[in-house]
N, C-alpha and C positions, 0 to 999 in steps of 0.2 A: 329381465332372462332369454326371454324369446329372442329380442335383437341380438344378444351376444351370441345365441347359439345360430342366429342367422350368419351372421358376421363368419364366425366362425364356421360354418359348412360351405360359406360361396370362399375363404382364405384356401380351404384344404382344396376345393375345384380347381381354382385358379392356380394352385400349387402344383396338383396332376397334372394341369392341361402344359402347363411352361416345361414341367416334367418330359412331358409326352412327345414335345415340340421341338427339347433338346434332344433325346433319346431318337427322335426320327431324323432328325438334321446330322447324327451321328453318324445313325445306319446308313444314310442316304452318303455323307459321304467315304463311306467306307467303300460303300459298293462303288462310285464313281474313279475311286483309287482300284479297286480289283479289276473293273470294266477294261482300263488302259488310258488310253488319250482324251483328248479334254475334242467336244463339238467344234470349236477352231482350229485345231491343228487336223483335224479330219476334213473340213473343209476345205482347207487350205492345198492339204495335199487333193484333193479331187481337183481343185480349180487346176492348180499345176499342171495335172496331169491332163487338163481340158486345154489351158494354153498349150501344152506342147502338143497335143492332136492336131490342133487346130492349125496353127505355125510349123507343122510338119510339110517340109516339100515331100509330093508325088515324083517316086524318080517314073515311075513307070505309067502309062495309057491304060485306060479301063480294057481298051481291047487287049495289051498286050498281055494284059492280070488275068484274061477269063481262060473257063475249058469250057468243053463243051461236054454233055453227061444225058445219055438220053435223050440228046435232041436241044438238051434244053441249055440255055449258059448260064454260069453262074459263076459271079466272078470272087477272084481269092479275096479280094478287098471283104467283099460282103462277109465271106464266112469269117474274116477274122474278126468282121465289126460284129458278128453273130456270137463268135466265142470270149471278145472281151467282154460283150454287155451280159453275157452270162457269170462270167470268171465274176465283176463287176457286184452283179447283183447279189450273188453267192454270197461275198466276202460281206456285203453289207448285212444280210439276212444271218449270216453267221454271227458276226459282231452281238446284231440282237439278241442271237439267243446264249451265247457268253452272256450276255447281264442278264438277262432272268436265271441261268444259272447262279452266277453269281449273287442275286437277291436270295433265291432259294436258299444259298449256303447259308448269308447274314440273318435269315427266319430262321432257318433251324438252329441257330446257337441262342438267336436270343428265344425263342419257343422252350429252348431246353434249359435257358436261366432261367425264366417268366416260371417257369412249372414247377422248379425246385424250390421258388421260392413263394408260390401257393399265390401271383399273382396272376391279374385279372390277364385274358388273351385276346380278349373282343374285340380290340383295337387292331390288332397285327395284320388280320384280310385287310382293311380300309390303308395300312400305312402305307405295305407292301404294295396295294393298288396303283395308289397313286404314285408312290416312288418309280412304279415303272411305268405310268404313263408317263413322268418328268425326263427317263431316259429313254423313252418311245419317240420323243421330241428329234433328239438327237440321230435315231436312225432315221426319224422323216426327214430330218434336214440334210443328210444324205442323201437320201434317195432323192429326194427334190432334185440335187443338183447333179446324179447321175440322170434322170429325166431327162434336162435340161442340156446335159453332153449329149445323151443318145435322141433325143431330138436334133440336134442340131448335124450329128453323123448321118441321122435318116436323112434328112434332106438333101445334103452334099451326095450322097450315094444314090439317091432314089430308092430307097427301102420303103414298104407298105408303113402307113400306119399304124396298125393292127399289131404292131409291133410290142410298141409305149403299152399300148393299152392290155396285153396279156401280163404286162412285166407291174401294172398297175391293180391289176386284177388279183395274182398271183403275192405280192407284198400286201395289201390288203390285207389276206386269207391269213397268213404267216403271221400278222398283226397278229389277229382276232387269235389263232390257235396259243400265240404266248402269250397273251393274258388268262385264255381260260387255261391253258398248264400252270401257270401262276396261282390262279385260284382256289382248281384242285387240290395242287399241292398243299399250298399252306393249310385250305381247311382241314387236308389229314393230318397235316400237323398241329393244328389248334385242338383237333376233338380229342 
């Protein structure tokens, strides 16, 4: 009789794990659809921009492009590069924020359903943290391509190396902020 109870308990635990894995896979797919393009598409777009930027001939020389402001010479190319890099960085971080928002929306729906059915909510924070970490890999990949292109552009234009370090520091902080935001919001939902 003890063996039968043990077998039944193990079977119940296995069924619960399979259900949880299937449910998390469906949630992950739903979040992926809500978040938009796949990583491959985003990387291809970024690489196409990189190839286009590298192969675009420069019509004017650096001297013709420069202006003097308060005795300092600043290239229009440098300004353009800084503006483009800020715009691309903001696009990458904005997409990552949208992933968090989409995840939170999915989590709210799941928590609501589970609360109505008096189901266990303890796995939800772990589940959505794991999903976010997977989604962050997409942003990390885009950021890596961004940094490679930035470093190439900085080398071509003799810009200071500190520029990419600032982006790395800011990206790391924003990534941590996204994770903390997700944890706090989901913990509020589960409580």
